[in-house]
C-alpha positions in Angstrom: -17.1 -20.2 8.1 -13.6 -19.2 7.9 -11.5 -16.8 10.0 -11.4 -14.2 7.3 -15.0 -14.6 5.9 -16.8 -11.2 5.9 -13.7 -9.3 6.4 -13.0 -6.1 4.2 -9.6 -5.2 2.9 -8.2 -2.4 1.2 -5.0 -2.6 -0.9 -3.4 0.2 -2.6 -1.5 -0.2 -5.9 -2.8 -3.6 -6.3 -2.8 -3.9 -10.1 0.3 -6.2 -10.2 3.0 -8.1 -8.5 2.9 -8.7 -4.7 -0.2 -6.5 -4.0 -2.3 -8.2 -6.7 -1.2 -11.6 -5.3 -2.2 -10.5 -1.8 -5.6 -9.4 -3.1 -6.2 -12.8 -4.8 -5.1 -14.7 -1.8 -7.5 -12.6 0.5 -10.4 -13.0 -1.9 -9.8 -16.8 -1.9 -10.0 -16.7 1.9 -13.5 -15.1 1.9 -12.2 -11.3 2.2 -14.1 -8.6 0.1 -11.1 -6.4 -1.3 -11.1 -2.9 -2.6 -8.0 -2.3 -4.9 -6.6 0.9 -6.1 -4.4 1.7 -9.1 -3.5 4.8 -11.0 -4.2 3.5 -14.5 -7.8 2.5 -15.2 -7.0 -0.2 -17.8 -4.3 -1.9 -15.5 -7.1 -1.6 -12.5 -9.8 -3.2 -14.9 -7.5 -6.1 -15.7 -6.7 -6.6 -12.1 -10.3 -6.6 -11.1 -11.1 -9.2 -14.0 -8.2 -11.4 -12.9 -9.3 -11.4 -9.3 -13.0 -12.1 -10.6 -15.2 -11.8 -7.6 -15.5 -10.0 -4.2 -13.5 -7.0 -5.4 -14.1 -3.4 -6.3 -11.4 -1.3 -8.0 -11.2 2.3 -7.4 -8.9 4.4 -9.7 -6.6 6.7 -7.9 -3.2 7.5 -6.8 -2.2 7.0 -3.1 -0.2 10.3 -2.8 -3.2 12.2 -3.9 -5.5 13.1 -0.9 -8.6 13.6 -2.9 -8.1 10.2 -4.5 -7.7 8.7 -0.9 -11.1 10.4 0.0 -12.9 9.1 -3.0 -11.5 5.5 -2.1 -12.7 5.5 1.4 -16.2 7.1 0.3 -16.6 4.1 -1.9 -15.5 1.6 0.9 -18.0 3.4 3.3 -20.9 3.3 0.9 -20.3 -0.4 -0.2 -19.2 -2.1 3.0 -19.0 0.5 5.8 -15.7 -0.8 7.5 -12.2 -1.9 7.0 -10.7 -4.8 8.7 -7.4 -4.9 6.9 -5.3 -2.1 4.9 -2.3 -3.0 3.0 -0.6 0.2 2.1 1.3 -1.1 -0.8 1.8 1.8 -3.1 5.5 2.8 -3.5 7.8 4.1 -6.0 11.6 3.8 -6.4 14.1 5.4 -8.8 17.7 5.0 -9.0 19.8 8.2 -8.4 23.4 8.6 -7.1 23.8 11.3 -4.4 25.2 13.8 -6.8 22.1 13.2 -9.1 19.4 13.5 -6.6 17.0 16.4 -7.5 14.1 18.0 -5.6 11.7 16.4 -8.0 13.2 13.0 -7.5 13.1 13.5 -3.7 9.5 15.0 -3.7 8.2 12.1 -6.0 9.6 9.3 -3.9 8.7 10.7 -0.6 5.1 12.0 -1.8 4.1 8.4 -2.4 6.1 6.4 -0.1 5.8 8.4 2.9 2.9 11.1 2.6 0.9 8.5 0.7 1.4 5.9 3.3 0.7 8.3 6.3 -2.5 9.6 4.8 -3.8 6.2 3.5 -3.8 4.9 7.0 -4.9 8.1 8.7 -7.9 8.5 6.4 -8.8 4.7 6.9 -8.9 4.9 10.6 -12.5 6.2 10.8 -13.7 3.0 9.0 -11.4 0.7 10.8 -12.6 -2.1 13.0 -11.0 -2.5 16.4 -8.6 -5.4 16.2 -7.9 -4.9 12.6 -4.5 -5.1 10.8 -2.5 -2.5 9.0 0.2 -3.8 6.8 2.8 -1.4 5.4 5.0 -2.1 2.4 8.5 -1.6 3.3 11.8 -2.6 1.8 15.1 -4.2 2.8 16.5 -1.0 1.5 15.4 0.6 4.6 18.4 -1.2 6.5 20.7 -2.2 3.8 22.5 0.2 1.4 21.9 -0.5 -2.4 23.8 1.7 -5.0 22.0 4.9 -5.9 18.8 3.8 -4.1 19.2 5.9 -0.9 16.3 8.2 -1.3 14.0 5.1 -1.6 15.8 3.5 1.3 15.2 6.5 3.4 11.5 6.7 2.5 11.1 3.1 3.6 13.0 3.8 6.8 10.2 6.5 7.5 7.6 3.7 7.1 9.3 1.6 9.8 9.2 4.6 12.0 5.5 5.0 11.3 4.9 1.5 12.3 6.6 1.7 15.6 4.7 4.8 16.6 1.5 3.7 15.3 1.6 0.5 17.4 1.5 3.0 20.5 -1.1 5.1 18.9 -3.6 2.5 17.9 -2.9 0.1 21.0 -6.2 0.7 22.7 -8.1 -0.2 19.5 -6.0 -3.3 19.3 -5.1 -2.5 15.7 -1.9 -4.5 14.5 0.7 -2.7 12.5 3.1 -4.7 10.6 5.7 -3.9 7.9 6.7 -6.3 5.0 10.4 -5.6 4.0 11.1 -7.8 0.9 14.5 -7.8 -0.9 14.4 -7.7 -4.8 11.7 -9.6 -6.3 11.9 -10.8 -9.9 9.1 -8.8 -11.3 8.6 -6.7 -14.4 9.2 -3.5 -12.2 12.8 -4.4 -12.1 13.2 -4.4 -15.7 13.7 -0.6 -15.9 15.4 2.1 -13.9 11.9 2.8 -12.3 10.3 0.4 -9.8 6.6 1.1 -9.0 5.1 -1.0 -6.5 
């Protein structure tokens, strides 16, 4: 039996790119994976691509009712979480003079609020000694033109990681942040990157 056999992972926004690749990797290592996606057709395609040891739960990580439904499914089917990859995120370009309330609220609702509540709501099912992985970005420390609201939201994710390490120390739950730079994916083809 491998180190990850019988572990249970939840990955938000795992219908494409880095999160889908992570889901595939974990399943190949013996992990049972729950994935989410906002669009049912993309979620169904991701579940089919992974092929086994996966359950897809349609939902938006910024919607608290969708998160509750996700964790209800996890509780009913497996009863625990060993790994959470809070991958859901969104970025849109806007120069400082173009930023609107809607732009700000959209980015922070998913990248900050969604990350916070995805983790908070998972904790009741979380195994001691488990692992939380947050999707950050190099934008949190390096300035990119017209991408500052996104960068600020990812800086908040780093702040969460630093404080949650202290909060979860007694349960030995690890908190890590992945901070990739630009990845050549279909999300970079347009003005909106949805992760």
